[in-house]
C-alpha positions in Angstrom: 0.0 0.0 0.0 1.5 3.3 -1.0 1.9 6.3 1.4 -1.0 8.3 0.0 -3.4 5.4 0.5 -2.2 4.9 4.0 -2.7 8.6 4.6 -6.2 8.5 3.3 -7.0 5.4 5.5 -5.6 7.1 8.6 -7.6 10.3 7.9 -10.7 8.2 7.2 -10.4 6.4 10.5 -10.0 9.6 12.4 -12.9 11.3 10.7 -15.1 8.3 11.3 -14.6 8.7 15.0 -14.9 12.5 15.1 -17.8 13.3 12.8 -21.6 13.2 13.5 -23.3 10.2 11.9 -26.7 8.5 11.8 -26.5 5.2 13.6 -28.7 2.5 12.2 -28.0 -0.3 14.6 -30.1 0.3 17.6 -29.6 4.1 17.8 -31.7 6.4 15.7 -30.2 9.6 16.9 -28.4 12.0 14.5 -25.7 13.8 16.3 -25.3 17.2 14.7 -23.9 20.5 16.1 -23.7 18.8 19.6 -27.4 18.2 19.7 -29.3 14.9 19.4 -32.2 14.7 16.9 -34.4 11.8 15.9 -33.4 10.3 12.5 -34.5 7.4 10.4 -32.3 4.4 10.2 -31.2 2.0 7.5 -29.2 -1.3 7.7 -25.5 -0.7 7.6 -22.7 -2.6 6.0 -20.0 -4.1 8.3 -17.3 -1.9 9.6 -14.7 -3.7 7.4 -16.9 -3.1 4.2 -17.2 0.6 5.2 -13.4 1.0 5.8 -12.6 -0.8 2.5 -15.0 1.5 0.5 -13.4 4.5 2.2 -10.0 3.4 0.8 -11.2 4.9 -2.6 -9.3 2.3 -4.6 -10.0 2.0 -8.3 -12.3 -1.0 -9.2 -11.0 -4.0 -11.2 -11.8 -5.4 -14.5 -12.6 -2.2 -16.4 -15.4 -1.3 -14.0 -16.1 2.1 -12.4 -17.3 2.9 -8.9 -20.1 5.2 -8.0 -20.6 6.5 -4.5 -24.1 7.8 -3.8 -24.2 9.8 -0.6 -26.6 11.7 1.6 -24.2 13.9 3.6 -26.8 16.0 5.3 -29.4 15.9 8.1 -32.1 17.7 6.1 -35.4 15.8 6.1 -34.0 13.6 8.8 -37.1 11.5 9.3 -37.2 10.1 5.8 -35.1 7.5 4.1 -34.2 7.7 0.5 -34.8 4.8 -1.8 -32.3 4.7 -4.6 -32.9 3.1 -8.0 -30.0 2.3 -10.4 -30.9 1.7 -14.0 -34.5 1.2 -12.9 -33.8 -1.5 -10.3 -33.8 -1.0 -6.5 -30.2 -0.4 -5.2 -30.4 0.7 -1.6 -32.1 2.9 1.0 -30.0 5.6 2.5 -30.5 7.9 5.5 -28.7 11.1 6.6 -24.9 10.6 6.8 -25.0 7.3 4.9 -23.8 6.3 1.4 -23.8 3.3 -0.9 -21.0 2.3 -3.3 -21.6 0.3 -6.5 -19.2 -1.0 -9.1 -20.7 -0.7 -12.6 -19.7 -1.2 -16.2 -18.7 1.9 -18.2 -21.4 3.7 -20.1 -24.6 5.7 -19.6 -26.5 5.0 -16.3 -29.6 6.4 -14.6 -29.9 7.0 -10.8 -33.2 7.9 -9.3 -34.1 8.9 -5.8 -37.7 8.4 -4.7 -39.5 11.1 -2.9 -42.7 13.2 -3.3 -40.8 14.9 -6.2 -38.3 12.3 -7.4 -34.8 13.2 -8.4 -33.0 11.7 -11.4 -29.6 12.0 -13.0 -28.1 10.4 -16.1 -24.4 9.9 -15.9 -21.8 8.7 -18.4 -19.3 6.5 -16.4 -15.7 5.9 -17.6 -13.8 2.7 -16.8 -11.6 2.7 -13.7 -13.0 6.0 -12.4 -14.6 6.9 -9.2 -17.7 9.1 -9.4 -19.6 10.8 -6.5 -23.3 11.6 -6.6 -24.8 13.6 -3.8 -28.5 13.3 -2.8 -30.0 16.3 -1.1 -33.6 16.4 0.1 -35.6 19.6 0.7 -39.0 20.1 2.3 -41.3 22.7 1.1 -45.0 22.8 2.0 -45.0 19.2 3.2 -43.5 18.0 -0.1 -40.1 16.3 -0.1 -38.0 17.0 -3.2 -35.0 14.9 -4.1 -32.1 16.3 -6.1 -29.1 14.4 -7.4 -25.9 16.0 -8.5 -22.4 14.8 -9.5 -19.8 16.4 -7.1 -16.1 16.7 -7.3 -13.7 14.1 -5.9 -12.6 16.1 -2.8 -16.1 17.0 -1.7 -17.3 13.4 -2.4 -14.5 11.7 -0.4 -15.0 14.1 2.5 -18.8 13.3 2.5 -18.2 9.6 2.3 -15.6 9.7 5.2 -18.2 11.5 7.3 -20.8 8.9 6.6 -21.5 5.2 7.1 -22.0 2.6 4.3 -25.5 1.4 3.9 -26.2 -2.1 2.6 -27.1 -2.3 -1.1 -28.8 -5.2 -2.8 -25.3 -6.2 -4.1 -23.9 -6.6 -0.5 -26.2 -9.5 0.3 
């Protein structure tokens, strides 16, 4: 393992201990700004799967990796169902993410809400891509928005979050 990967893993481990997160296993409290607020929960991947994904290594066999993250506490009482190419992928909550290895090409990601969000992305082989889901509430209507974000912002959001289980993790 080269020095830069060791550095990223060390930073990831420290951030995982220091940053507020939504805890899905038995604790549905989001810790944010030193306050405790009720949040929804989702099943989480194992700690080892979470740490491995936070290594940000390039996928094998000409695949690409997409991280879909919800790095915010907004609309904290609603989970977000994610569809990938029309098929259920995962359900994420505040401060959770899902990682998926995909073939290169055009793909569609949808987030279900009162007003669904959708994004079409062209994925290149051996690349990492970060898609942020944000929810907003206006007049009792939840709106989902998906956007591709830069690598630095994406990696910071992932390190502050916990990996949710996807249909591919089972």
